[in-house]
PDB file of N, CA, C, O and CB in Angstrom:
ATOM      1  N   MET A   1     -95.174 -20.228 -81.278  1.00  0.00           N
ATOM      2  CA  MET A   1     -93.687 -20.014 -80.946  1.00  0.00           C
ATOM      3  C   MET A   1     -93.633 -20.341 -79.241  1.00  0.00           C
ATOM      4  O   MET A   1     -94.410 -19.899 -78.395  1.00  0.00           O
ATOM      5  CB  MET A   1     -93.147 -18.248 -81.388  1.00  0.00           C
ATOM      6  N   GLN A   2     -92.509 -21.219 -79.040  1.00  0.00           N
ATOM      7  CA  GLN A   2     -92.129 -21.622 -77.867  1.00  0.00           C
ATOM      8  C   GLN A   2     -91.033 -20.511 -77.351  1.00  0.00           C
ATOM      9  O   GLN A   2     -90.315 -19.929 -78.165  1.00  0.00           O
ATOM     10  CB  GLN A   2     -91.626 -23.087 -77.984  1.00  0.00           C
ATOM     11  N   GLY A   3     -90.965 -20.290 -76.118  1.00  0.00           N
ATOM     12  CA  GLY A   3     -89.719 -19.451 -75.860  1.00  0.00           C
ATOM     13  C   GLY A   3     -89.985 -18.446 -74.760  1.00  0.00           C
ATOM     14  O   GLY A   3     -90.993 -18.595 -74.068  1.00  0.00           O
ATOM     15  N   LYS A   4     -89.215 -17.498 -74.557  1.00  0.00           N
ATOM     16  CA  LYS A   4     -89.343 -16.439 -73.373  1.00  0.00           C
ATOM     17  C   LYS A   4     -89.518 -15.241 -73.945  1.00  0.00           C
ATOM     18  O   LYS A   4     -89.018 -14.967 -75.036  1.00  0.00           O
ATOM     19  CB  LYS A   4     -88.141 -16.321 -72.410  1.00  0.00           C
ATOM     20  N   TYR A   5     -90.248 -14.417 -73.254  1.00  0.00           N
ATOM     21  CA  TYR A   5     -90.850 -13.109 -73.628  1.00  0.00           C
ATOM     22  C   TYR A   5     -90.297 -12.269 -72.388  1.00  0.00           C
ATOM     23  O   TYR A   5     -89.858 -12.788 -71.362  1.00  0.00           O
ATOM     24  CB  TYR A   5     -92.620 -13.134 -73.794  1.00  0.00           C
ATOM     25  N   PRO A   6     -90.378 -10.921 -72.625  1.00  0.00           N
ATOM     26  CA  PRO A   6     -89.789  -9.962 -71.705  1.00  0.00           C
ATOM     27  C   PRO A   6     -90.775 -10.019 -70.356  1.00  0.00           C
ATOM     28  O   PRO A   6     -90.357  -9.939 -69.201  1.00  0.00           O
ATOM     29  CB  PRO A   6     -89.705  -8.396 -72.443  1.00  0.00           C
ATOM     30  N   ASN A   7     -91.986 -10.154 -70.698  1.00  0.00           N
ATOM     31  CA  ASN A   7     -93.063 -10.202 -69.482  1.00  0.00           C
ATOM     32  C   ASN A   7     -94.272 -10.738 -70.013  1.00  0.00           C
ATOM     33  O   ASN A   7     -94.462 -10.951 -71.210  1.00  0.00           O
ATOM     34  CB  ASN A   7     -93.415  -8.750 -68.809  1.00  0.00           C
ATOM     35  N   LEU A   8     -95.242 -10.992 -68.912  1.00  0.00           N
ATOM     36  CA  LEU A   8     -96.488 -11.519 -69.202  1.00  0.00           C
ATOM     37  C   LEU A   8     -97.235 -10.835 -70.538  1.00  0.00           C
ATOM     38  O   LEU A   8     -97.673 -11.506 -71.472  1.00  0.00           O
ATOM     39  CB  LEU A   8     -97.318 -11.343 -67.919  1.00  0.00           C
ATOM     40  N   LEU A   9     -97.287  -9.577 -70.465  1.00  0.00           N
ATOM     41  CA  LEU A   9     -98.029  -8.804 -71.548  1.00  0.00           C
ATOM     42  C   LEU A   9     -97.635  -9.251 -73.013  1.00  0.00           C
ATOM     43  O   LEU A   9     -98.425  -9.491 -73.925  1.00  0.00           O
ATOM     44  CB  LEU A   9     -97.721  -7.242 -71.388  1.00  0.00           C
ATOM     45  N   GLU A  10     -96.268  -9.314 -73.056  1.00  0.00           N
ATOM     46  CA  GLU A  10     -95.707  -9.635 -74.323  1.00  0.00           C
ATOM     47  C   GLU A  10     -95.998 -11.245 -74.645  1.00  0.00           C
ATOM     48  O   GLU A  10     -96.255 -11.671 -75.771  1.00  0.00           O
ATOM     49  CB  GLU A  10     -94.103  -9.267 -74.288  1.00  0.00           C
ATOM     50  N   LEU A  11     -95.914 -12.001 -73.524  1.00  0.00           N
ATOM     51  CA  LEU A  11     -96.316 -13.417 -73.776  1.00  0.00           C
ATOM     52  C   LEU A  11     -97.622 -13.651 -74.282  1.00  0.00           C
ATOM     53  O   LEU A  11     -97.860 -14.393 -75.235  1.00  0.00           O
ATOM     54  CB  LEU A  11     -96.221 -14.168 -72.621  1.00  0.00           C
ATOM     55  N   ILE A  12     -98.574 -12.927 -73.549  1.00  0.00           N
ATOM     56  CA  ILE A  12    -100.180 -13.289 -73.878  1.00  0.00           C
ATOM     57  C   ILE A  12    -100.354 -12.431 -75.344  1.00  0.00           C
ATOM     58  O   ILE A  12    -101.155 -12.912 -76.146  1.00  0.00           O
ATOM     59  CB  ILE A  12    -101.472 -12.618 -72.433  1.00  0.00           C
ATOM     60  N   ASN A  13     -99.688 -11.274 -75.698  1.00  0.00           N
ATOM     61  CA  ASN A  13     -99.880 -10.756 -76.908  1.00  0.00           C
ATOM     62  C   ASN A  13     -99.316 -11.494 -78.131  1.00  0.00           C
ATOM     63  O   ASN A  13     -99.810 -11.282 -79.238  1.00  0.00           O
ATOM     64  CB  ASN A  13     -99.404  -9.528 -76.847  1.00  0.00           C
ATOM     65  N   SER A  14     -98.244 -12.401 -77.961  1.00  0.00           N
ATOM     66  CA  SER A  14     -97.495 -12.868 -78.934  1.00  0.00           C
ATOM     67  C   SER A  14     -97.799 -14.492 -78.870  1.00  0.00           C
ATOM     68  O   SER A  14     -97.438 -15.222 -79.793  1.00  0.00           O
ATOM     69  CB  SER A  14     -95.967 -12.399 -78.729  1.00  0.00           C
ATOM     70  N   ASN A  15     -98.401 -14.934 -77.861  1.00  0.00           N
ATOM     71  CA  ASN A  15     -98.646 -16.433 -77.846  1.00  0.00           C
ATOM     72  C   ASN A  15    -100.034 -16.787 -77.649  1.00  0.00           C
ATOM     73  O   ASN A  15    -100.529 -16.650 -76.530  1.00  0.00           O
ATOM     74  CB  ASN A  15     -97.865 -17.110 -76.783  1.00  0.00           C
ATOM     75  N   ASN A  16    -100.762 -17.260 -78.688  1.00  0.00           N
ATOM     76  CA  ASN A  16    -102.240 -17.409 -78.540  1.00  0.00           C
ATOM     77  C   ASN A  16    -102.581 -18.534 -77.581  1.00  0.00           C
ATOM     78  O   ASN A  16    -103.670 -18.495 -77.007  1.00  0.00           O
ATOM     79  CB  ASN A  16    -102.909 -17.682 -79.913  1.00  0.00           C
ATOM     80  N   ARG A  17    -101.756 -19.513 -77.367  1.00  0.00           N
ATOM     81  CA  ARG A  17    -102.053 -20.634 -76.374  1.00  0.00           C
ATOM     82  C   ARG A  17    -102.066 -20.011 -74.873  1.00  0.00           C
ATOM     83  O   ARG A  17    -102.934 -20.173 -74.016  1.00  0.00           O
ATOM     84  CB  ARG A  17    -100.873 -21.860 -76.506  1.00  0.00           C
ATOM     85  N   ALA A  18    -100.809 -19.219 -74.785  1.00  0.00           N
ATOM     86  CA  ALA A  18    -100.882 -18.557 -73.478  1.00  0.00           C
ATOM     87  C   ALA A  18    -101.897 -17.636 -73.192  1.00  0.00           C
ATOM     88  O   ALA A  18    -102.291 -17.494 -72.035  1.00  0.00           O
ATOM     89  CB  ALA A  18     -99.783 -17.916 -73.244  1.00  0.00           C
ATOM     90  N   LYS A  19    -102.371 -16.985 -74.145  1.00  0.00           N
ATOM     91  CA  LYS A  19    -103.388 -15.969 -73.946  1.00  0.00           C
ATOM     92  C   LYS A  19    -104.839 -16.810 -73.617  1.00  0.00           C
ATOM     93  O   LYS A  19    -105.616 -16.463 -72.727  1.00  0.00           O
ATOM     94  CB  LYS A  19    -103.473 -14.963 -75.369  1.00  0.00           C
ATOM     95  N   ARG A  20    -105.033 -17.898 -74.448  1.00  0.00           N
ATOM     96  CA  ARG A  20    -106.206 -18.677 -74.070  1.00  0.00           C
ATOM     97  C   ARG A  20    -106.176 -19.277 -72.723  1.00  0.00           C
ATOM     98  O   ARG A  20    -107.179 -19.350 -72.014  1.00  0.00           O
ATOM     99  CB  ARG A  20    -106.410 -19.723 -75.008  1.00  0.00           C
ATOM    100  N   TYR A  21    -105.030 -19.696 -72.388  1.00  0.00           N
ATOM    101  CA  TYR A  21    -104.904 -20.287 -71.062  1.00  0.00           C
ATOM    102  C   TYR A  21    -105.096 -19.200 -69.998  1.00  0.00           C
ATOM    103  O   TYR A  21    -105.902 -19.325 -69.077  1.00  0.00           O
ATOM    104  CB  TYR A  21    -103.522 -20.984 -70.899  1.00  0.00           C
ATOM    105  N   PHE A  22    -104.335 -18.160 -70.168  1.00  0.00           N
ATOM    106  CA  PHE A  22    -104.580 -17.154 -69.075  1.00  0.00           C
ATOM    107  C   PHE A  22    -105.945 -16.531 -68.927  1.00  0.00           C
ATOM    108  O   PHE A  22    -106.424 -16.241 -67.830  1.00  0.00           O
ATOM    109  CB  PHE A  22    -103.671 -16.071 -69.248  1.00  0.00           C
ATOM    110  N   ASN A  23    -106.591 -16.326 -70.166  1.00  0.00           N
ATOM    111  CA  ASN A  23    -108.070 -16.063 -70.132  1.00  0.00           C
ATOM    112  C   ASN A  23    -109.038 -16.956 -69.434  1.00  0.00           C
ATOM    113  O   ASN A  23    -110.082 -16.553 -68.922  1.00  0.00           O
ATOM    114  CB  ASN A  23    -108.512 -16.013 -71.409  1.00  0.00           C
ATOM    115  N   SER A  24    -108.590 -18.313 -69.444  1.00  0.00           N
ATOM    116  CA  SER A  24    -109.402 -19.251 -68.923  1.00  0.00           C
ATOM    117  C   SER A  24    -109.342 -19.261 -67.390  1.00  0.00           C
ATOM    118  O   SER A  24    -110.135 -19.938 -66.736  1.00  0.00           O
ATOM    119  CB  SER A  24    -109.062 -20.521 -69.492  1.00  0.00           C
ATOM    120  N   LEU A  25    -108.431 -18.532 -66.848  1.00  0.00           N
ATOM    121  CA  LEU A  25    -108.003 -18.874 -65.317  1.00  0.00           C
ATOM    122  C   LEU A  25    -109.175 -17.841 -64.519  1.00  0.00           C
ATOM    123  O   LEU A  25    -109.645 -16.855 -65.086  1.00  0.00           O
ATOM    124  CB  LEU A  25    -106.045 -18.383 -64.902  1.00  0.00           C
ATOM    125  N   PRO A  26    -109.503 -18.201 -63.288  1.00  0.00           N
ATOM    126  CA  PRO A  26    -110.250 -17.411 -62.491  1.00  0.00           C
ATOM    127  C   PRO A  26    -109.767 -16.020 -62.297  1.00  0.00           C
ATOM    128  O   PRO A  26    -108.555 -15.809 -62.336  1.00  0.00           O
ATOM    129  CB  PRO A  26    -110.378 -18.024 -61.315  1.00  0.00           C
ATOM    130  N   ASP A  27    -110.566 -15.099 -62.102  1.00  0.00           N
ATOM    131  CA  ASP A  27    -110.034 -13.670 -61.949  1.00  0.00           C
ATOM    132  C   ASP A  27    -108.949 -13.521 -60.733  1.00  0.00           C
ATOM    133  O   ASP A  27    -108.001 -12.738 -60.798  1.00  0.00           O
ATOM    134  CB  ASP A  27    -111.317 -12.659 -61.661  1.00  0.00           C
ATOM    135  N   TYR A  28    -109.171 -14.239 -59.793  1.00  0.00           N
ATOM    136  CA  TYR A  28    -108.010 -13.891 -58.621  1.00  0.00           C
ATOM    137  C   TYR A  28    -106.796 -14.513 -59.036  1.00  0.00           C
ATOM    138  O   TYR A  28    -105.736 -14.010 -58.663  1.00  0.00           O
ATOM    139  CB  TYR A  28    -108.347 -14.467 -57.065  1.00  0.00           C
ATOM    140  N   VAL A  29    -106.794 -15.560 -59.771  1.00  0.00           N
ATOM    141  CA  VAL A  29    -105.436 -16.059 -60.340  1.00  0.00           C
ATOM    142  C   VAL A  29    -104.868 -15.185 -61.368  1.00  0.00           C
ATOM    143  O   VAL A  29    -103.654 -14.985 -61.321  1.00  0.00           O
ATOM    144  CB  VAL A  29    -105.561 -17.441 -60.964  1.00  0.00           C
ATOM    145  N   ARG A  30    -105.588 -14.616 -62.320  1.00  0.00           N
ATOM    146  CA  ARG A  30    -105.132 -13.709 -63.232  1.00  0.00           C
ATOM    147  C   ARG A  30    -104.547 -12.462 -62.542  1.00  0.00           C
ATOM    148  O   ARG A  30    -103.574 -11.889 -63.031  1.00  0.00           O
ATOM    149  CB  ARG A  30    -106.216 -13.375 -64.144  1.00  0.00           C
ATOM    150  N   GLN A  31    -105.144 -12.033 -61.389  1.00  0.00           N
ATOM    151  CA  GLN A  31    -104.777 -10.856 -60.741  1.00  0.00           C
ATOM    152  C   GLN A  31    -103.432 -11.084 -59.951  1.00  0.00           C
ATOM    153  O   GLN A  31    -102.628 -10.163 -59.811  1.00  0.00           O
ATOM    154  CB  GLN A  31    -105.924 -10.402 -59.828  1.00  0.00           C
ATOM    155  N   GLN A  32    -103.231 -12.270 -59.471  1.00  0.00           N
ATOM    156  CA  GLN A  32    -101.987 -12.777 -58.759  1.00  0.00           C
ATOM    157  C   GLN A  32    -100.932 -12.771 -59.749  1.00  0.00           C
ATOM    158  O   GLN A  32     -99.895 -12.141 -59.543  1.00  0.00           O
ATOM    159  CB  GLN A  32    -102.142 -14.222 -58.135  1.00  0.00           C
ATOM    160  N   ILE A  33    -101.154 -13.525 -60.959  1.00  0.00           N
ATOM    161  CA  ILE A  33    -100.005 -13.509 -61.981  1.00  0.00           C
ATOM    162  C   ILE A  33     -99.648 -12.156 -62.496  1.00  0.00           C
ATOM    163  O   ILE A  33     -98.472 -11.802 -62.579  1.00  0.00           O
ATOM    164  CB  ILE A  33    -100.347 -14.363 -63.185  1.00  0.00           C
ATOM    165  N   TYR A  34    -100.648 -11.397 -62.841  1.00  0.00           N
ATOM    166  CA  TYR A  34    -100.532  -9.981 -63.383  1.00  0.00           C
ATOM    167  C   TYR A  34     -99.547  -9.229 -62.386  1.00  0.00           C
ATOM    168  O   TYR A  34     -98.657  -8.496 -62.817  1.00  0.00           O
ATOM    169  CB  TYR A  34    -102.059  -9.204 -63.468  1.00  0.00           C
ATOM    170  N   SER A  35     -99.750  -9.444 -61.064  1.00  0.00           N
ATOM    171  CA  SER A  35     -99.097  -8.702 -60.113  1.00  0.00           C
ATOM    172  C   SER A  35     -97.481  -8.984 -60.102  1.00  0.00           C
ATOM    173  O   SER A  35     -96.651  -8.175 -59.687  1.00  0.00           O
ATOM    174  CB  SER A  35     -99.760  -9.019 -58.771  1.00  0.00           C
ATOM    175  N   ARG A  36     -97.199 -10.251 -60.624  1.00  0.00           N
ATOM    176  CA  ARG A  36     -95.788 -10.540 -61.027  1.00  0.00           C
ATOM    177  C   ARG A  36     -95.580 -10.771 -62.223  1.00  0.00           C
ATOM    178  O   ARG A  36     -94.970 -11.795 -62.529  1.00  0.00           O
ATOM    179  CB  ARG A  36     -95.245 -11.513 -60.454  1.00  0.00           C
ATOM    180  N   SER A  37     -96.008  -9.928 -63.147  1.00  0.00           N
ATOM    181  CA  SER A  37     -95.861 -10.166 -64.596  1.00  0.00           C
ATOM    182  C   SER A  37     -94.403 -10.063 -65.212  1.00  0.00           C
ATOM    183  O   SER A  37     -94.204 -10.468 -66.358  1.00  0.00           O
ATOM    184  CB  SER A  37     -96.737  -9.178 -65.296  1.00  0.00           C
ATOM    185  N   SER A  38     -93.528  -9.595 -64.552  1.00  0.00           N
ATOM    186  CA  SER A  38     -92.125  -9.533 -64.989  1.00  0.00           C
ATOM    187  C   SER A  38     -91.456 -10.905 -64.782  1.00  0.00           C
ATOM    188  O   SER A  38     -90.474 -11.223 -65.452  1.00  0.00           O
ATOM    189  CB  SER A  38     -91.346  -8.415 -64.203  1.00  0.00           C
ATOM    190  N   GLY A  39     -92.001 -11.732 -63.832  1.00  0.00           N
ATOM    191  CA  GLY A  39     -91.457 -12.904 -63.820  1.00  0.00           C
ATOM    192  C   GLY A  39     -92.117 -14.143 -64.466  1.00  0.00           C
ATOM    193  O   GLY A  39     -91.747 -15.293 -64.230  1.00  0.00           O
ATOM    194  N   VAL A  40     -93.134 -13.809 -65.307  1.00  0.00           N
ATOM    195  CA  VAL A  40     -93.913 -14.723 -66.257  1.00  0.00           C
ATOM    196  C   VAL A  40     -93.433 -14.461 -67.526  1.00  0.00           C
ATOM    197  O   VAL A  40     -93.716 -13.395 -68.072  1.00  0.00           O
ATOM    198  CB  VAL A  40     -95.435 -14.542 -66.248  1.00  0.00           C
ATOM    199  N   ASN A  41     -92.749 -15.284 -68.064  1.00  0.00           N
ATOM    200  CA  ASN A  41     -92.199 -14.867 -69.333  1.00  0.00           C
ATOM    201  C   ASN A  41     -92.115 -16.194 -70.379  1.00  0.00           C
ATOM    202  O   ASN A  41     -91.414 -16.160 -71.390  1.00  0.00           O
ATOM    203  CB  ASN A  41     -90.697 -14.186 -69.043  1.00  0.00           C
ATOM    204  N   SER A  42     -92.785 -17.162 -70.063  1.00  0.00           N
ATOM    205  CA  SER A  42     -93.098 -18.343 -70.951  1.00  0.00           C
ATOM    206  C   SER A  42     -94.385 -18.927 -70.681  1.00  0.00           C
ATOM    207  O   SER A  42     -94.970 -18.686 -69.625  1.00  0.00           O
ATOM    208  CB  SER A  42     -92.091 -19.415 -70.822  1.00  0.00           C
ATOM    209  N   PHE A  43     -94.914 -19.758 -71.665  1.00  0.00           N
ATOM    210  CA  PHE A  43     -96.125 -20.548 -71.357  1.00  0.00           C
ATOM    211  C   PHE A  43     -95.983 -21.537 -70.112  1.00  0.00           C
ATOM    212  O   PHE A  43     -96.958 -21.772 -69.399  1.00  0.00           O
ATOM    213  CB  PHE A  43     -96.494 -21.364 -72.617  1.00  0.00           C
ATOM    214  N   GLU A  44     -94.658 -22.143 -69.865  1.00  0.00           N
ATOM    215  CA  GLU A  44     -94.354 -23.030 -68.998  1.00  0.00           C
ATOM    216  C   GLU A  44     -94.485 -22.327 -67.435  1.00  0.00           C
ATOM    217  O   GLU A  44     -94.945 -22.844 -66.417  1.00  0.00           O
ATOM    218  CB  GLU A  44     -92.947 -23.570 -69.407  1.00  0.00           C
ATOM    219  N   SER A  45     -93.936 -21.016 -67.619  1.00  0.00           N
ATOM    220  CA  SER A  45     -93.889 -20.470 -66.319  1.00  0.00           C
ATOM    221  C   SER A  45     -95.410 -19.920 -65.923  1.00  0.00           C
ATOM    222  O   SER A  45     -95.793 -19.857 -64.755  1.00  0.00           O
ATOM    223  CB  SER A  45     -92.749 -19.294 -66.295  1.00  0.00           C
ATOM    224  N   LEU A  46     -96.069 -19.604 -66.854  1.00  0.00           N
ATOM    225  CA  LEU A  46     -97.459 -19.122 -66.612  1.00  0.00           C
ATOM    226  C   LEU A  46     -98.297 -20.297 -66.082  1.00  0.00           C
ATOM    227  O   LEU A  46     -99.044 -20.156 -65.114  1.00  0.00           O
ATOM    228  CB  LEU A  46     -98.110 -18.524 -67.947  1.00  0.00           C
ATOM    229  N   ARG A  47     -98.159 -21.429 -66.722  1.00  0.00           N
ATOM    230  CA  ARG A  47     -98.803 -22.713 -66.437  1.00  0.00           C
ATOM    231  C   ARG A  47     -98.422 -22.908 -64.836  1.00  0.00           C
ATOM    232  O   ARG A  47     -99.256 -22.948 -63.932  1.00  0.00           O
ATOM    233  CB  ARG A  47     -98.209 -24.000 -67.498  1.00  0.00           C
ATOM    234  N   ASP A  48     -97.129 -23.009 -64.691  1.00  0.00           N
ATOM    235  CA  ASP A  48     -96.632 -23.459 -63.386  1.00  0.00           C
ATOM    236  C   ASP A  48     -97.158 -22.472 -62.291  1.00  0.00           C
ATOM    237  O   ASP A  48     -97.720 -22.920 -61.291  1.00  0.00           O
ATOM    238  CB  ASP A  48     -95.027 -23.529 -63.386  1.00  0.00           C
ATOM    239  N   TYR A  49     -96.989 -21.212 -62.468  1.00  0.00           N
ATOM    240  CA  TYR A  49     -97.536 -20.249 -61.573  1.00  0.00           C
ATOM    241  C   TYR A  49     -98.945 -20.497 -61.290  1.00  0.00           C
ATOM    242  O   TYR A  49     -99.335 -20.539 -60.124  1.00  0.00           O
ATOM    243  CB  TYR A  49     -97.374 -18.923 -62.088  1.00  0.00           C
ATOM    244  N   ALA A  50     -99.782 -20.676 -62.336  1.00  0.00           N
ATOM    245  CA  ALA A  50    -101.291 -20.719 -62.258  1.00  0.00           C
ATOM    246  C   ALA A  50    -101.510 -22.061 -61.438  1.00  0.00           C
ATOM    247  O   ALA A  50    -102.319 -22.024 -60.511  1.00  0.00           O
ATOM    248  CB  ALA A  50    -102.068 -20.730 -63.832  1.00  0.00           C
ATOM    249  N   GLU A  51    -100.909 -23.122 -61.691  1.00  0.00           N
ATOM    250  CA  GLU A  51    -101.256 -24.391 -61.008  1.00  0.00           C
ATOM    251  C   GLU A  51    -100.897 -24.353 -59.502  1.00  0.00           C
ATOM    252  O   GLU A  51    -101.575 -24.954 -58.669  1.00  0.00           O
ATOM    253  CB  GLU A  51    -100.520 -25.581 -61.691  1.00  0.00           C
ATOM    254  N   ASN A  52     -99.744 -23.584 -59.172  1.00  0.00           N
ATOM    255  CA  ASN A  52     -99.512 -23.378 -57.769  1.00  0.00           C
ATOM    256  C   ASN A  52    -100.385 -22.504 -57.127  1.00  0.00           C
ATOM    257  O   ASN A  52    -100.512 -22.698 -55.918  1.00  0.00           O
ATOM    258  CB  ASN A  52     -98.272 -22.933 -57.542  1.00  0.00           C
ATOM    259  N   LEU A  53    -101.090 -21.491 -57.679  1.00  0.00           N
ATOM    260  CA  LEU A  53    -102.043 -20.682 -57.039  1.00  0.00           C
ATOM    261  C   LEU A  53    -103.455 -21.739 -56.996  1.00  0.00           C
ATOM    262  O   LEU A  53    -104.112 -21.786 -55.956  1.00  0.00           O
ATOM    263  CB  LEU A  53    -102.235 -19.150 -57.951  1.00  0.00           C
ATOM    264  N   LEU A  54    -103.769 -22.390 -57.942  1.00  0.00           N
ATOM    265  CA  LEU A  54    -104.944 -23.190 -58.040  1.00  0.00           C
ATOM    266  C   LEU A  54    -104.815 -24.345 -56.971  1.00  0.00           C
ATOM    267  O   LEU A  54    -105.855 -24.778 -56.474  1.00  0.00           O
ATOM    268  CB  LEU A  54    -105.118 -23.746 -59.524  1.00  0.00           C
ATOM    269  N   ARG A  55    -103.805 -24.777 -56.657  1.00  0.00           N
ATOM    270  CA  ARG A  55    -103.645 -26.001 -55.562  1.00  0.00           C
ATOM    271  C   ARG A  55    -104.100 -25.493 -54.466  1.00  0.00           C
ATOM    272  O   ARG A  55    -104.602 -26.297 -53.681  1.00  0.00           O
ATOM    273  CB  ARG A  55    -102.202 -26.579 -55.255  1.00  0.00           C
ATOM    274  N   GLY A  56    -104.074 -24.233 -54.127  1.00  0.00           N
ATOM    275  CA  GLY A  56    -104.704 -23.882 -52.914  1.00  0.00           C
ATOM    276  C   GLY A  56    -106.061 -23.867 -52.922  1.00  0.00           C
ATOM    277  O   GLY A  56    -106.553 -23.533 -51.844  1.00  0.00           O
ATOM    278  N   ASP A  57    -106.810 -24.120 -53.785  1.00  0.00           N
ATOM    279  CA  ASP A  57    -108.306 -24.276 -54.001  1.00  0.00           C
ATOM    280  C   ASP A  57    -108.666 -25.549 -53.470  1.00  0.00           C
ATOM    281  O   ASP A  57    -109.760 -25.696 -52.926  1.00  0.00           O
ATOM    282  CB  ASP A  57    -108.753 -24.185 -55.488  1.00  0.00           C
ATOM    283  N   ASP A  58    -107.758 -26.585 -53.588  1.00  0.00           N
ATOM    284  CA  ASP A  58    -108.295 -28.093 -53.103  1.00  0.00           C
ATOM    285  C   ASP A  58    -108.816 -28.133 -51.701  1.00  0.00           C
ATOM    286  O   ASP A  58    -109.240 -29.188 -51.230  1.00  0.00           O
ATOM    287  CB  ASP A  58    -107.098 -29.220 -53.140  1.00  0.00           C
TER     288      ASP A  58
END
């Protein structure tokens, strides 16, 4: 299912693709995303936020 969810927990509990992606991220990225979980409400927002955080690793 594509779409928006109320928050990160609903997203990863309802969307297997988002759950797999979230679980594949480094711990520090997951922690940062979790700290702003109310703003992460779709797979796209999850991916965008994670990519922004990972860009700092270059």
